[in-house]
PDB file of N, CA, C and O in Angstrom:
ATOM      1  N   UNK A   1     -53.460  -2.112  78.143  1.00  0.00           N
ATOM      2  CA  UNK A   1     -52.996  -3.488  78.152  1.00  0.00           C
ATOM      3  C   UNK A   1     -52.015  -3.660  76.982  1.00  0.00           C
ATOM      4  O   UNK A   1     -52.320  -3.307  75.843  1.00  0.00           O
ATOM      5  N   UNK A   2     -50.843  -4.204  77.287  1.00  0.00           N
ATOM      6  CA  UNK A   2     -49.884  -4.427  76.208  1.00  0.00           C
ATOM      7  C   UNK A   2     -50.097  -5.812  75.592  1.00  0.00           C
ATOM      8  O   UNK A   2     -50.917  -6.597  76.068  1.00  0.00           O
ATOM      9  N   UNK A   3     -49.354  -6.095  74.537  1.00  0.00           N
ATOM     10  CA  UNK A   3     -49.552  -7.345  73.790  1.00  0.00           C
ATOM     11  C   UNK A   3     -49.240  -8.581  74.628  1.00  0.00           C
ATOM     12  O   UNK A   3     -49.914  -9.602  74.489  1.00  0.00           O
ATOM     13  N   UNK A   4     -48.249  -8.508  75.481  1.00  0.00           N
ATOM     14  CA  UNK A   4     -47.894  -9.640  76.349  1.00  0.00           C
ATOM     15  C   UNK A   4     -49.048  -9.930  77.308  1.00  0.00           C
ATOM     16  O   UNK A   4     -49.368 -11.093  77.551  1.00  0.00           O
ATOM     17  N   UNK A   5     -49.674  -8.887  77.855  1.00  0.00           N
ATOM     18  CA  UNK A   5     -50.803  -9.079  78.759  1.00  0.00           C
ATOM     19  C   UNK A   5     -52.006  -9.654  78.022  1.00  0.00           C
ATOM     20  O   UNK A   5     -52.706 -10.515  78.554  1.00  0.00           O
ATOM     21  N   UNK A   6     -52.253  -9.181  76.796  1.00  0.00           N
ATOM     22  CA  UNK A   6     -53.369  -9.689  75.995  1.00  0.00           C
ATOM     23  C   UNK A   6     -53.179 -11.174  75.688  1.00  0.00           C
ATOM     24  O   UNK A   6     -54.136 -11.946  75.742  1.00  0.00           O
ATOM     25  N   UNK A   7     -51.963 -11.570  75.371  1.00  0.00           N
ATOM     26  CA  UNK A   7     -51.665 -12.969  75.056  1.00  0.00           C
ATOM     27  C   UNK A   7     -51.792 -13.847  76.303  1.00  0.00           C
ATOM     28  O   UNK A   7     -52.217 -14.998  76.211  1.00  0.00           O
ATOM     29  N   UNK A   8     -51.426 -13.310  77.458  1.00  0.00           N
ATOM     30  CA  UNK A   8     -51.567 -14.013  78.733  1.00  0.00           C
ATOM     31  C   UNK A   8     -50.911 -15.396  78.718  1.00  0.00           C
ATOM     32  O   UNK A   8     -51.560 -16.398  79.019  1.00  0.00           O
ATOM     33  N   UNK A   9     -49.632 -15.445  78.368  1.00  0.00           N
ATOM     34  CA  UNK A   9     -48.876 -16.702  78.439  1.00  0.00           C
ATOM     35  C   UNK A   9     -47.637 -16.466  79.306  1.00  0.00           C
ATOM     36  O   UNK A   9     -47.177 -15.330  79.428  1.00  0.00           O
ATOM     37  N   UNK A  10     -47.096 -17.523  79.906  1.00  0.00           N
ATOM     38  CA  UNK A  10     -45.967 -17.380  80.826  1.00  0.00           C
ATOM     39  C   UNK A  10     -44.608 -17.255  80.135  1.00  0.00           C
ATOM     40  O   UNK A  10     -43.593 -17.115  80.817  1.00  0.00           O
ATOM     41  N   UNK A  11     -44.565 -17.300  78.840  1.00  0.00           N
ATOM     42  CA  UNK A  11     -43.307 -17.304  78.094  1.00  0.00           C
ATOM     43  C   UNK A  11     -42.648 -15.917  78.102  1.00  0.00           C
ATOM     44  O   UNK A  11     -43.310 -14.915  78.373  1.00  0.00           O
ATOM     45  N   UNK A  12     -41.340 -15.862  77.805  1.00  0.00           N
ATOM     46  CA  UNK A  12     -40.637 -14.575  77.781  1.00  0.00           C
ATOM     47  C   UNK A  12     -41.229 -13.622  76.736  1.00  0.00           C
ATOM     48  O   UNK A  12     -41.705 -14.044  75.682  1.00  0.00           O
ATOM     49  N   UNK A  13     -41.185 -12.341  77.058  1.00  0.00           N
ATOM     50  CA  UNK A  13     -41.765 -11.321  76.175  1.00  0.00           C
ATOM     51  C   UNK A  13     -41.116 -11.305  74.794  1.00  0.00           C
ATOM     52  O   UNK A  13     -41.768 -10.947  73.814  1.00  0.00           O
ATOM     53  N   UNK A  14     -39.830 -11.691  74.702  1.00  0.00           N
ATOM     54  CA  UNK A  14     -39.172 -11.669  73.394  1.00  0.00           C
ATOM     55  C   UNK A  14     -39.653 -12.789  72.470  1.00  0.00           C
ATOM     56  O   UNK A  14     -39.210 -12.881  71.325  1.00  0.00           O
ATOM     57  N   UNK A  15     -40.551 -13.635  72.959  1.00  0.00           N
ATOM     58  CA  UNK A  15     -41.126 -14.700  72.134  1.00  0.00           C
ATOM     59  C   UNK A  15     -42.486 -14.305  71.548  1.00  0.00           C
ATOM     60  O   UNK A  15     -43.098 -15.086  70.819  1.00  0.00           O
ATOM     61  N   UNK A  16     -42.956 -13.100  71.866  1.00  0.00           N
ATOM     62  CA  UNK A  16     -44.251 -12.614  71.378  1.00  0.00           C
ATOM     63  C   UNK A  16     -44.063 -11.938  70.034  1.00  0.00           C
ATOM     64  O   UNK A  16     -43.196 -11.078  69.876  1.00  0.00           O
ATOM     65  N   UNK A  17     -44.882 -12.332  69.064  1.00  0.00           N
ATOM     66  CA  UNK A  17     -44.767 -11.835  67.700  1.00  0.00           C
ATOM     67  C   UNK A  17     -46.124 -11.327  67.212  1.00  0.00           C
ATOM     68  O   UNK A  17     -47.163 -11.875  67.579  1.00  0.00           O
ATOM     69  N   UNK A  18     -46.110 -10.293  66.395  1.00  0.00           N
ATOM     70  CA  UNK A  18     -47.325  -9.763  65.785  1.00  0.00           C
ATOM     71  C   UNK A  18     -47.432 -10.371  64.386  1.00  0.00           C
ATOM     72  O   UNK A  18     -46.443 -10.427  63.655  1.00  0.00           O
ATOM     73  N   UNK A  19     -48.626 -10.823  64.015  1.00  0.00           N
ATOM     74  CA  UNK A  19     -48.836 -11.500  62.734  1.00  0.00           C
ATOM     75  C   UNK A  19     -49.744 -10.655  61.842  1.00  0.00           C
ATOM     76  O   UNK A  19     -50.804 -10.194  62.265  1.00  0.00           O
ATOM     77  N   UNK A  20     -49.307 -10.467  60.611  1.00  0.00           N
ATOM     78  CA  UNK A  20     -50.107  -9.747  59.611  1.00  0.00           C
ATOM     79  C   UNK A  20     -50.563 -10.740  58.550  1.00  0.00           C
ATOM     80  O   UNK A  20     -49.753 -11.508  58.030  1.00  0.00           O
ATOM     81  N   UNK A  21     -51.844 -10.733  58.225  1.00  0.00           N
ATOM     82  CA  UNK A  21     -52.363 -11.604  57.168  1.00  0.00           C
ATOM     83  C   UNK A  21     -52.200 -10.865  55.843  1.00  0.00           C
ATOM     84  O   UNK A  21     -52.854  -9.850  55.602  1.00  0.00           O
ATOM     85  N   UNK A  22     -51.338 -11.376  55.002  1.00  0.00           N
ATOM     86  CA  UNK A  22     -51.095 -10.743  53.708  1.00  0.00           C
ATOM     87  C   UNK A  22     -51.998 -11.301  52.622  1.00  0.00           C
ATOM     88  O   UNK A  22     -52.718 -12.279  52.824  1.00  0.00           O
ATOM     89  N   UNK A  23     -51.941 -10.662  51.482  1.00  0.00           N
ATOM     90  CA  UNK A  23     -52.686 -11.120  50.316  1.00  0.00           C
ATOM     91  C   UNK A  23     -52.111 -12.466  49.896  1.00  0.00           C
ATOM     92  O   UNK A  23     -50.888 -12.606  49.914  1.00  0.00           O
ATOM     93  N   UNK A  24     -52.889 -13.448  49.526  1.00  0.00           N
ATOM     94  CA  UNK A  24     -54.309 -13.502  49.221  1.00  0.00           C
ATOM     95  C   UNK A  24     -55.181 -14.028  50.363  1.00  0.00           C
ATOM     96  O   UNK A  24     -56.258 -14.561  50.095  1.00  0.00           O
ATOM     97  N   UNK A  25     -54.764 -13.900  51.623  1.00  0.00           N
ATOM     98  CA  UNK A  25     -55.596 -14.358  52.744  1.00  0.00           C
ATOM     99  C   UNK A  25     -56.941 -13.632  52.701  1.00  0.00           C
ATOM    100  O   UNK A  25     -56.976 -12.433  52.425  1.00  0.00           O
ATOM    101  N   UNK A  26     -58.054 -14.334  52.967  1.00  0.00           N
ATOM    102  CA  UNK A  26     -59.377 -13.691  52.885  1.00  0.00           C
ATOM    103  C   UNK A  26     -59.540 -12.524  53.863  1.00  0.00           C
ATOM    104  O   UNK A  26     -60.388 -11.657  53.649  1.00  0.00           O
ATOM    105  N   UNK A  27     -58.755 -12.493  54.912  1.00  0.00           N
ATOM    106  CA  UNK A  27     -58.821 -11.386  55.869  1.00  0.00           C
ATOM    107  C   UNK A  27     -57.539 -10.564  55.828  1.00  0.00           C
ATOM    108  O   UNK A  27     -57.087 -10.056  56.854  1.00  0.00           O
ATOM    109  N   UNK A  28     -56.946 -10.433  54.622  1.00  0.00           N
ATOM    110  CA  UNK A  28     -55.707  -9.665  54.501  1.00  0.00           C
ATOM    111  C   UNK A  28     -55.934  -8.251  55.025  1.00  0.00           C
ATOM    112  O   UNK A  28     -56.996  -7.655  54.847  1.00  0.00           O
ATOM    113  N   UNK A  29     -54.894  -7.742  55.678  1.00  0.00           N
ATOM    114  CA  UNK A  29     -55.006  -6.446  56.335  1.00  0.00           C
ATOM    115  C   UNK A  29     -53.618  -5.839  56.423  1.00  0.00           C
ATOM    116  O   UNK A  29     -52.647  -6.537  56.714  1.00  0.00           O
ATOM    117  N   UNK A  30     -53.526  -4.562  56.176  1.00  0.00           N
ATOM    118  CA  UNK A  30     -52.247  -3.869  56.238  1.00  0.00           C
ATOM    119  C   UNK A  30     -51.958  -3.500  57.690  1.00  0.00           C
ATOM    120  O   UNK A  30     -52.020  -2.333  58.078  1.00  0.00           O
ATOM    121  N   UNK A  31     -51.649  -4.496  58.460  1.00  0.00           N
ATOM    122  CA  UNK A  31     -51.372  -4.294  59.878  1.00  0.00           C
ATOM    123  C   UNK A  31     -51.525  -5.602  60.642  1.00  0.00           C
ATOM    124  O   UNK A  31     -51.784  -6.652  60.053  1.00  0.00           O
ATOM    125  N   UNK A  32     -51.366  -5.527  61.925  1.00  0.00           N
ATOM    126  CA  UNK A  32     -51.402  -6.709  62.791  1.00  0.00           C
ATOM    127  C   UNK A  32     -52.816  -7.255  62.919  1.00  0.00           C
ATOM    128  O   UNK A  32     -53.761  -6.504  63.159  1.00  0.00           O
ATOM    129  N   UNK A  33     -52.957  -8.576  62.755  1.00  0.00           N
ATOM    130  CA  UNK A  33     -54.254  -9.236  62.924  1.00  0.00           C
ATOM    131  C   UNK A  33     -54.292 -10.146  64.141  1.00  0.00           C
ATOM    132  O   UNK A  33     -55.353 -10.360  64.727  1.00  0.00           O
ATOM    133  N   UNK A  34     -53.143 -10.681  64.520  1.00  0.00           N
ATOM    134  CA  UNK A  34     -53.116 -11.542  65.702  1.00  0.00           C
ATOM    135  C   UNK A  34     -51.782 -11.424  66.410  1.00  0.00           C
ATOM    136  O   UNK A  34     -50.793 -10.960  65.844  1.00  0.00           O
ATOM    137  N   UNK A  35     -51.778 -11.852  67.657  1.00  0.00           N
ATOM    138  CA  UNK A  35     -50.590 -11.873  68.491  1.00  0.00           C
ATOM    139  C   UNK A  35     -50.285 -13.341  68.764  1.00  0.00           C
ATOM    140  O   UNK A  35     -51.175 -14.110  69.126  1.00  0.00           O
ATOM    141  N   UNK A  36     -49.016 -13.727  68.588  1.00  0.00           N
ATOM    142  CA  UNK A  36     -48.653 -15.142  68.697  1.00  0.00           C
ATOM    143  C   UNK A  36     -47.387 -15.297  69.538  1.00  0.00           C
ATOM    144  O   UNK A  36     -46.458 -14.496  69.437  1.00  0.00           O
ATOM    145  N   UNK A  37     -47.366 -16.339  70.370  1.00  0.00           N
ATOM    146  CA  UNK A  37     -46.167 -16.686  71.117  1.00  0.00           C
ATOM    147  C   UNK A  37     -45.412 -17.751  70.335  1.00  0.00           C
ATOM    148  O   UNK A  37     -45.966 -18.802  70.014  1.00  0.00           O
ATOM    149  N   UNK A  38     -44.159 -17.482  70.032  1.00  0.00           N
ATOM    150  CA  UNK A  38     -43.354 -18.437  69.272  1.00  0.00           C
ATOM    151  C   UNK A  38     -42.959 -19.652  70.110  1.00  0.00           C
ATOM    152  O   UNK A  38     -42.686 -20.722  69.566  1.00  0.00           O
ATOM    153  N   UNK A  39     -42.930 -19.488  71.423  1.00  0.00           N
ATOM    154  CA  UNK A  39     -42.503 -20.585  72.292  1.00  0.00           C
ATOM    155  C   UNK A  39     -43.624 -21.598  72.548  1.00  0.00           C
ATOM    156  O   UNK A  39     -43.424 -22.798  72.359  1.00  0.00           O
ATOM    157  N   UNK A  40     -44.793 -21.130  72.972  1.00  0.00           N
ATOM    158  CA  UNK A  40     -45.874 -22.069  73.309  1.00  0.00           C
ATOM    159  C   UNK A  40     -46.927 -22.194  72.198  1.00  0.00           C
ATOM    160  O   UNK A  40     -47.739 -23.119  72.218  1.00  0.00           O
ATOM    161  N   UNK A  41     -46.917 -21.264  71.226  1.00  0.00           N
ATOM    162  CA  UNK A  41     -47.832 -21.348  70.096  1.00  0.00           C
ATOM    163  C   UNK A  41     -49.191 -20.714  70.326  1.00  0.00           C
ATOM    164  O   UNK A  41     -50.029 -20.727  69.424  1.00  0.00           O
ATOM    165  N   UNK A  42     -49.435 -20.160  71.505  1.00  0.00           N
ATOM    166  CA  UNK A  42     -50.728 -19.528  71.773  1.00  0.00           C
ATOM    167  C   UNK A  42     -50.926 -18.335  70.841  1.00  0.00           C
ATOM    168  O   UNK A  42     -49.999 -17.565  70.588  1.00  0.00           O
ATOM    169  N   UNK A  43     -52.160 -18.196  70.332  1.00  0.00           N
ATOM    170  CA  UNK A  43     -52.502 -17.114  69.404  1.00  0.00           C
ATOM    171  C   UNK A  43     -53.775 -16.427  69.887  1.00  0.00           C
ATOM    172  O   UNK A  43     -54.717 -17.082  70.331  1.00  0.00           O
ATOM    173  N   UNK A  44     -53.790 -15.100  69.794  1.00  0.00           N
ATOM    174  CA  UNK A  44     -54.941 -14.315  70.226  1.00  0.00           C
ATOM    175  C   UNK A  44     -55.244 -13.278  69.155  1.00  0.00           C
ATOM    176  O   UNK A  44     -54.333 -12.651  68.615  1.00  0.00           O
ATOM    177  N   UNK A  45     -56.526 -13.098  68.850  1.00  0.00           N
ATOM    178  CA  UNK A  45     -56.940 -12.109  67.865  1.00  0.00           C
ATOM    179  C   UNK A  45     -56.743 -10.689  68.369  1.00  0.00           C
ATOM    180  O   UNK A  45     -57.018 -10.389  69.531  1.00  0.00           O
ATOM    181  N   UNK A  46     -56.267  -9.821  67.490  1.00  0.00           N
ATOM    182  CA  UNK A  46     -55.989  -8.438  67.867  1.00  0.00           C
ATOM    183  C   UNK A  46     -57.243  -7.693  68.316  1.00  0.00           C
ATOM    184  O   UNK A  46     -57.224  -7.020  69.347  1.00  0.00           O
ATOM    185  N   UNK A  47     -58.317  -7.805  67.565  1.00  0.00           N
ATOM    186  CA  UNK A  47     -59.517  -7.026  67.853  1.00  0.00           C
ATOM    187  C   UNK A  47     -60.451  -7.735  68.827  1.00  0.00           C
ATOM    188  O   UNK A  47     -61.027  -7.099  69.709  1.00  0.00           O
ATOM    189  N   UNK A  48     -60.603  -9.032  68.674  1.00  0.00           N
ATOM    190  CA  UNK A  48     -61.572  -9.761  69.503  1.00  0.00           C
ATOM    191  C   UNK A  48     -60.989 -10.186  70.846  1.00  0.00           C
ATOM    192  O   UNK A  48     -61.717 -10.310  71.831  1.00  0.00           O
ATOM    193  N   UNK A  49     -59.671 -10.409  70.885  1.00  0.00           N
ATOM    194  CA  UNK A  49     -59.038 -10.890  72.107  1.00  0.00           C
ATOM    195  C   UNK A  49     -59.287 -12.366  72.368  1.00  0.00           C
ATOM    196  O   UNK A  49     -58.936 -12.878  73.432  1.00  0.00           O
ATOM    197  N   UNK A  50     -59.895 -13.060  71.397  1.00  0.00           N
ATOM    198  CA  UNK A  50     -60.191 -14.477  71.607  1.00  0.00           C
ATOM    199  C   UNK A  50     -59.006 -15.349  71.207  1.00  0.00           C
ATOM    200  O   UNK A  50     -58.210 -14.980  70.343  1.00  0.00           O
ATOM    201  N   UNK A  51     -58.901 -16.506  71.844  1.00  0.00           N
ATOM    202  CA  UNK A  51     -57.823 -17.449  71.540  1.00  0.00           C
ATOM    203  C   UNK A  51     -58.130 -18.092  70.191  1.00  0.00           C
ATOM    204  O   UNK A  51     -59.250 -18.541  69.946  1.00  0.00           O
ATOM    205  N   UNK A  52     -57.128 -18.131  69.324  1.00  0.00           N
ATOM    206  CA  UNK A  52     -57.262 -18.733  67.994  1.00  0.00           C
ATOM    207  C   UNK A  52     -56.586 -20.093  68.016  1.00  0.00           C
ATOM    208  O   UNK A  52     -55.459 -20.223  68.493  1.00  0.00           O
ATOM    209  N   UNK A  53     -57.270 -21.104  67.504  1.00  0.00           N
ATOM    210  CA  UNK A  53     -56.727 -22.460  67.511  1.00  0.00           C
ATOM    211  C   UNK A  53     -56.744 -23.053  66.119  1.00  0.00           C
ATOM    212  O   UNK A  53     -57.626 -22.749  65.316  1.00  0.00           O
ATOM    213  N   UNK A  54     -55.767 -23.901  65.833  1.00  0.00           N
ATOM    214  CA  UNK A  54     -55.704 -24.576  64.529  1.00  0.00           C
ATOM    215  C   UNK A  54     -55.643 -23.587  63.387  1.00  0.00           C
ATOM    216  O   UNK A  54     -54.819 -22.672  63.389  1.00  0.00           O
ATOM    217  N   UNK A  55     -56.527 -23.775  62.395  1.00  0.00           N
ATOM    218  CA  UNK A  55     -56.513 -22.882  61.235  1.00  0.00           C
ATOM    219  C   UNK A  55     -57.485 -21.708  61.397  1.00  0.00           C
ATOM    220  O   UNK A  55     -57.802 -21.020  60.426  1.00  0.00           O
ATOM    221  N   UNK A  56     -57.950 -21.485  62.621  1.00  0.00           N
ATOM    222  CA  UNK A  56     -58.819 -20.348  62.922  1.00  0.00           C
ATOM    223  C   UNK A  56     -58.032 -19.052  62.717  1.00  0.00           C
ATOM    224  O   UNK A  56     -56.815 -19.032  62.904  1.00  0.00           O
ATOM    225  N   UNK A  57     -58.713 -17.979  62.337  1.00  0.00           N
ATOM    226  CA  UNK A  57     -58.042 -16.705  62.161  1.00  0.00           C
ATOM    227  C   UNK A  57     -58.947 -15.571  62.614  1.00  0.00           C
ATOM    228  O   UNK A  57     -60.153 -15.752  62.781  1.00  0.00           O
ATOM    229  N   UNK A  58     -58.353 -14.405  62.809  1.00  0.00           N
ATOM    230  CA  UNK A  58     -59.074 -13.228  63.273  1.00  0.00           C
ATOM    231  C   UNK A  58     -59.765 -12.554  62.090  1.00  0.00           C
ATOM    232  O   UNK A  58     -59.135 -12.287  61.067  1.00  0.00           O
ATOM    233  N   UNK A  59     -61.054 -12.282  62.234  1.00  0.00           N
ATOM    234  CA  UNK A  59     -61.758 -11.525  61.210  1.00  0.00           C
ATOM    235  C   UNK A  59     -61.310 -10.069  61.273  1.00  0.00           C
ATOM    236  O   UNK A  59     -61.068  -9.527  62.351  1.00  0.00           O
ATOM    237  N   UNK A  60     -61.204  -9.457  60.123  1.00  0.00           N
ATOM    238  CA  UNK A  60     -60.759  -8.074  60.055  1.00  0.00           C
ATOM    239  C   UNK A  60     -61.624  -7.188  60.943  1.00  0.00           C
ATOM    240  O   UNK A  60     -62.851  -7.221  60.854  1.00  0.00           O
ATOM    241  N   UNK A  61     -60.991  -6.409  61.786  1.00  0.00           N
ATOM    242  CA  UNK A  61     -61.636  -5.498  62.740  1.00  0.00           C
ATOM    243  C   UNK A  61     -62.482  -6.252  63.773  1.00  0.00           C
ATOM    244  O   UNK A  61     -63.261  -5.629  64.494  1.00  0.00           O
ATOM    245  N   UNK A  62     -62.345  -7.582  63.858  1.00  0.00           N
ATOM    246  CA  UNK A  62     -63.116  -8.363  64.822  1.00  0.00           C
ATOM    247  C   UNK A  62     -64.578  -8.497  64.446  1.00  0.00           C
ATOM    248  O   UNK A  62     -65.405  -8.843  65.290  1.00  0.00           O
ATOM    249  N   UNK A  63     -64.909  -8.228  63.195  1.00  0.00           N
ATOM    250  CA  UNK A  63     -66.314  -8.269  62.779  1.00  0.00           C
ATOM    251  C   UNK A  63     -66.838  -9.704  62.737  1.00  0.00           C
ATOM    252  O   UNK A  63     -66.068 -10.660  62.827  1.00  0.00           O
ATOM    253  N   UNK A  64     -68.125  -9.838  62.605  1.00  0.00           N
ATOM    254  CA  UNK A  64     -68.795 -11.132  62.549  1.00  0.00           C
ATOM    255  C   UNK A  64     -68.636 -11.935  63.831  1.00  0.00           C
ATOM    256  O   UNK A  64     -68.680 -13.165  63.816  1.00  0.00           O
ATOM    257  N   UNK A  65     -68.454 -11.238  64.922  1.00  0.00           N
ATOM    258  CA  UNK A  65     -68.356 -11.932  66.193  1.00  0.00           C
ATOM    259  C   UNK A  65     -69.740 -12.138  66.763  1.00  0.00           C
ATOM    260  O   UNK A  65     -70.612 -11.282  66.614  1.00  0.00           O
ATOM    261  N   UNK A  66     -69.944 -13.248  67.405  1.00  0.00           N
ATOM    262  CA  UNK A  66     -71.213 -13.491  68.071  1.00  0.00           C
ATOM    263  C   UNK A  66     -71.266 -12.627  69.321  1.00  0.00           C
ATOM    264  O   UNK A  66     -70.308 -12.603  70.093  1.00  0.00           O
ATOM    265  N   UNK A  67     -72.364 -11.921  69.531  1.00  0.00           N
ATOM    266  CA  UNK A  67     -72.444 -11.066  70.729  1.00  0.00           C
ATOM    267  C   UNK A  67     -72.429 -11.911  71.998  1.00  0.00           C
ATOM    268  O   UNK A  67     -72.971 -13.015  72.033  1.00  0.00           O
ATOM    269  N   UNK A  68     -71.812 -11.383  73.014  1.00  0.00           N
ATOM    270  CA  UNK A  68     -71.789 -12.104  74.294  1.00  0.00           C
ATOM    271  C   UNK A  68     -72.978 -11.631  75.124  1.00  0.00           C
ATOM    272  O   UNK A  68     -73.260 -10.435  75.202  1.00  0.00           O
ATOM    273  N   UNK A  69     -73.652 -12.560  75.726  1.00  0.00           N
ATOM    274  CA  UNK A  69     -74.795 -12.242  76.567  1.00  0.00           C
ATOM    275  C   UNK A  69     -74.345 -12.099  78.009  1.00  0.00           C
ATOM    276  O   UNK A  69     -73.537 -12.888  78.498  1.00  0.00           O
ATOM    277  N   UNK A  70     -74.863 -11.105  78.675  1.00  0.00           N
ATOM    278  CA  UNK A  70     -74.489 -10.879  80.076  1.00  0.00           C
ATOM    279  C   UNK A  70     -75.658 -11.096  80.975  1.00  0.00           C
ATOM    280  O   UNK A  70     -75.537 -10.953  82.192  1.00  0.00           O
TER     281      UNK A  70
END
């Protein structure tokens, strides 16, 4: 699955951007932490694949996620 598919938005592919949380962010990471569409603003966590809203952010490596029950 590529980043455009993970983001799952109808906007053009050239509007998809990779976001790195730099220092002093509490989840700073030397690499991509989320995928964001510049046109519609949709954001998805790199590791968890969950939609991020407002000031929500992706935990490093997707840790501290609540397990999903099946």
